[in-house]
C-alpha positions, 0 to 999 in steps of 0.5 A: 281657099279664096286667097288661092282663087284670087291669085288664080284670077289674077294670073288667068282672067283679064284685067279690065282696069288696065284695058280701061273697059267702060262698064256701060259698053261691057258685054254680059260675059265681061260683067260676069268676070268682073262680078266673079273677081269682085266676089272672090276678092271680097271673100279673100280679104275677110 
């Protein structure tokens, strides 16, 4: 299930690494997206 979510995240959600987003200047919404992607990716790998 998490592997499917990880693939959907990659397709739908923005990639802040390519945009070189500074975490200190990120909004709460951007931080929530980063946290969600981290949560799903960590579960998909285990």
